[in-house]
C-alpha positions as a printed Julia matrix, in Angstrom:
104×3 Matrix{Float64}:
  12.77   -0.82   -5.56
  13.91    1.24   -2.71
  11.86    3.5    -0.52
  13.06    6.23    0.94
  12.04    6.82    4.79
  12.27   10.0     7.17
  12.29    8.66   10.97
  10.23   11.58   11.94
   6.43    9.79   12.82
   3.24   11.73   14.5
   0.66    9.53   13.65
  -3.02   10.38   13.42
  -6.67    8.25   12.84
  -9.74    9.35   10.77
  -9.99   11.25    7.84
 -10.2    10.05    4.33
  -7.86    7.19    2.8
  -6.48    8.56   -0.53
  -3.95    6.73   -2.5
  -0.32    7.31   -1.23
  -1.07    7.49    2.66
   1.46    5.83    4.91
   0.35    4.08    7.94
   2.12    2.41   10.38
   2.05   -1.55   11.89
   2.87   -1.41   15.5
   0.88   -4.34   16.12
   4.77   -6.1    15.29
   7.09   -3.65   16.81
  10.2    -6.48   16.07
   9.38   -6.42   12.74
   8.47   -2.33   11.66
   6.76   -2.07    8.35
   5.06    0.3     6.49
   1.84    0.35    4.58
   1.73    2.16    1.97
  -1.89    2.8     0.02
  -1.35    2.0    -3.95
  -5.06    2.47   -4.78
  -9.1     2.42   -3.33
 -11.11   -0.25   -4.8
 -14.94    0.5    -4.57
 -17.32   -2.25   -4.75
 -18.15   -3.52   -7.77
 -21.01   -5.83   -8.67
 -20.98   -7.57   -5.68
 -17.79   -9.02   -6.28
 -16.32   -7.51   -3.21
 -18.55   -7.12    0.11
 -16.97   -3.56    0.86
 -14.9    -0.77   -0.39
 -11.39   -2.22   -0.12
  -7.75   -0.3     0.49
  -4.51   -2.03   -1.95
  -1.56   -1.6    -0.25
   1.91   -2.77    0.04
   4.18   -3.18    2.83
   7.54   -1.85    3.15
  10.16   -2.79    5.8
  12.3    -0.14    7.42
  14.86   -0.3     5.46
  12.93    0.78    1.93
  12.47   -3.04    0.66
   9.18   -4.01   -0.7
   8.15   -6.6     1.26
   4.73   -7.58    0.78
   0.68   -6.72    0.07
  -2.49   -6.46    1.38
  -6.15   -5.23    0.39
  -7.7    -4.3     4.1
 -11.65   -2.66    4.42
 -11.75    1.03    4.21
 -13.43    1.68    6.7
 -11.4    -0.39    9.21
  -8.09    1.45    7.86
 -10.13    5.12    8.58
 -10.9     4.5    11.63
  -8.08    2.05   13.47
  -4.7     2.4    11.6
  -2.15    5.28   12.51
  -1.82    7.9     9.13
   1.92    8.7     9.77
   2.81   10.7     5.93
   1.73   10.52    2.33
   4.17    9.4    -0.82
   5.13   12.96   -2.65
   4.76   11.58   -5.93
   3.13    8.47   -6.88
   5.64    6.41   -9.77
   3.47    4.72  -12.58
   4.01    1.76  -14.39
   4.17    0.87  -18.34
   4.06   -3.22  -19.44
   5.49   -3.99  -22.69
   3.28   -7.44  -23.16
   5.33   -9.93  -24.27
   5.36  -10.54  -28.18
   5.11  -14.67  -29.63
   8.61  -14.48  -30.38
   9.58  -13.5   -26.02
   8.04  -17.04  -24.93
  10.59  -19.6   -23.61
  10.77  -22.56  -25.35
  10.37  -25.53  -22.96
């Protein structure tokens, strides 16, 4: 998957964290990457101690290079919102059938 990146950046902080928000990474300028919010996970049955934000990491060339999960309030208060994804893709999974298994 490739991501098209427009280089003009006007960062802001605060506000609601939503799917499609794009955040910058100023902590490692030599390894400039961007983080795209793909989901906000609520605290569920004590499984997570706080609400979490799920990210995919994209480098400056548009390649997906990683993923992470961060606390919602930390992202809201400390990360620079630099953009939004215009149209979030959806994926459809095709499950393997019995005959699709590879033989050892």
